[in-house]
N, C-alpha and C positions, 0 to 999 in steps of 0.2 A: 814806406814800407808799415802798414794800417795795422798788420796785427804785432808789432815789436809794440811793448811795453814803453808808456810813456816816462819821463824822469820822474814822476810822482810817485809812479807804480814802481818803480825801478826801487825809490828810495825806501818806500814802507816793503817792499817785497826782504829788505835786507834788512831793515830794522828787526821785522818780525824772525825771520832768520837766528838773527843774532840772540834775539830775546827768547826765545824756546831752546836753540843750542844752548844758554847759556843755564835752564833749567834740568842739562843732560849730565850722567859721566860721561860718556862718551856719543858719539853720535857717527855713523859709517856719508849718509845722505841725507839731507835736509834741502827740500826747494818748496818756497812760498809764492804763489802767484794771485796777485790780489786782481781782479781783473776791474776796471771803471773807465771814465774818459775825465780829461780834464776838468769841464765843468760840471761832473757830477763832484768829485772830487773836491770842489770848492762849494759847493753845496753839501756835502757829507752825505754823499752816497755812496756805496761800492756795491756793485753789481753781485762779485760773486766772489770767496777766498777759498783759495785749495792749496792743502798741505799735504805734502809726498815725505813721508821717512825713508831711512832703510838703516837697521842695525843700531837704533834708538835705544841707549841703556838709560834708564831711569837708575834714582837712588834703590837702595836696598837690591841692588843684582838685579836686575829683571830686566832682560833684553825685548824688546820687539823689533823681531825680522823686518815688519812693513807697517805700516800707518800712513792711510788714506783719511783726508777730510775734507767733507766740502761744506760750503754753507752757498745760500743765498744771499738775494740785496742785504746788507749791513748799512745801518746808521753809525756815522763815525762824525767825530768833533772835526770840521775843515783847519779850526785852528792847530789842533794839533798834528794831523796829518801836514802840513805844513813846516812842519819842524819833524816829520821823517816817526812820529808816533802814531798808533793808531789806538782812538780812544773810542770806545763803544759811547753810543748815547742810549742803546738800549741793548739788552741781551739779544742773540738770534740763536736759532736752532739747526743742525745742519745733519749729514752722516758719516758716519767713521765704518772703517775697515780696519781690523789687526790680525797680525798673523803673527803667530807663537809658533815655534818651532821646538820640538822633542828635547833639544840640545838646549836650548834656552829655558826652556820649564826647569831641565836637568840642573840646569847650573844654579837657577834660584834654590833648589832643593838644598844644593849644598854647601849654599852659601853662609856664610857667618850671620848674616841677619835671621835666615830662616833656622840653623841650625840654636839659635840662642832664645828661638820664640817656643821650638820645640822642648827646650831645656826649661823652660820656666812655666812648662802645662806639668803637673804632678799625675801620676796614676798611683789608685791602691791595689797593692798586690800582700796576699795573707794578712791584710789589717794594716799595711805598711804603705806609708806615702811615700814613691819611689820617681826617680828624677829620670828621665829618659834622655839619652847621648845617644842619637843617631850616629852610627860609623859611615854608611854608602845608601846612598838615595836611588833607585835605577825609578824613573819614570818614563812611561814608553805608553804611545799614542801607534795602539797597530791598526787604527783602522776602526769602521764598522760604530761609528760614534761610541767609542768607550775607550777608559783609560786605563793602564795599568800599575800596578806601584809595589817595589819589591825595596827592603829596607832590611839592613844590621842595624840593629841598636843593643846595647848596654844601659843595665837598669844602674844606677852609679852608684846605690846603696851598696849591692851585695856582690857589683861586677858580674850579673847575670846575662849571657849574651843572650838575644832573639832574634829572629826572624819573622817578618812581618810580608803580606804579600796581599794584595785584595787587586779587583777590576770591579770597573762602578760607571755608571753612565753621568758624567755631567748636563744636571739641568740648571736654568738660569731663572731666579726665584722672579716672582711675578711684578716685583719696584725695577728689576732692570738694575740692582744694586750689585746682587751677588749671585753667587754659582755654588752649588751643591751639588754632592754627590748621592748618587740613585741607584737602586739594585747594585749593594753591594755585595760581593761575591767574594769568600776569602779564597784564599788559596789552601795548598795539604800542609801547611806548617802546624806544629805540634804547638800545645802548651801556649797560643793563642789568649793575649788578656784583650778581651772587649774594648779595654780604654786605651790601651796601648792603639790597636786599630786605629779607634775612632781619632786619636791622636793626631794618624795621619794623614785620617780622613780628613779634620781639620783643617789641618797645614795646607794640604791640595788647595779645599776650597779658598783658602787664605790667596791664596797664590794665584790662585786664577780670578779673583775679584778685579773688576776691571778699575776700580777707585783706586787701585795703585798705579794706574797710567793716567791716571789726572794728573794734567801741567794747569799751573796757576791760571785761573779764569779759566778753564774749561775744566767740564764734568760728563765724562759717560756714560751711557745707561743702555747697558747690552739687550740686543732686540734676538739676538739668535745666535746660537754658538753651534758649531760644526767642528765634530774629534774626526780629522780623515786622517790616513796613515803618515804619521812622520809631525804633523802642523795642527793648529787649532786655528781655526776660521772663526773670527767674533764679528760681526755686523751690531751697530751702536748708533743710537740717538747722542749728537752731542749739543752739551746744552753751552753756547759760548756768552761770557760775560766780557772777556777782554782778552784780547789776543797781546799776549808779552814781548814787549820791544826793548832795545837795547835803552 
């Protein structure tokens, strides 16, 4: 069967799957497919590396519904490969596709990590510094390249309850590192503090930053982001310095 992977490939595939899984809090499915042949492997050449994953949960309770990453030829240390390790002798580039669902982003918003980040942001109200305590954040992807968010928050110092709502268009920064929200339109809630809304806009941008999804030795740079109904689809350039192995 000429299409079946050789023993060297199988060992490397397994090592990479174990190495990547060890960086994740949870994973539903992860498949690494390293394409080469024994002669090229001895010479330290790999034709391609394909990574496909589903339900990948990173630290900070951030989950990717889907991850696909593909690289072209990769130069590796043949001696390390003989021991089941992938040691790149020079960095390589590839491309990646990440899918985040509305449910996943909501889960991140209501995680302890994001709540603690929000509570560290002080806002000024009537000349007094206030601590924002989010009670419930509802993030939605209605389609048409928009995001909407509504949140119930309490100001800790005076126990005031506020509701914040806005819609916006996510945009990728020029360097591909961050996502910002533009064309912010406020909901018809009363007594909105601009600072309160800004803190939630900033939190949204922070969650959508792909740097949250970087794995050790792998960096993603966003090229395109589409906000479809119920999901965000991100196309990115992948910079690979190392593929984690066990």
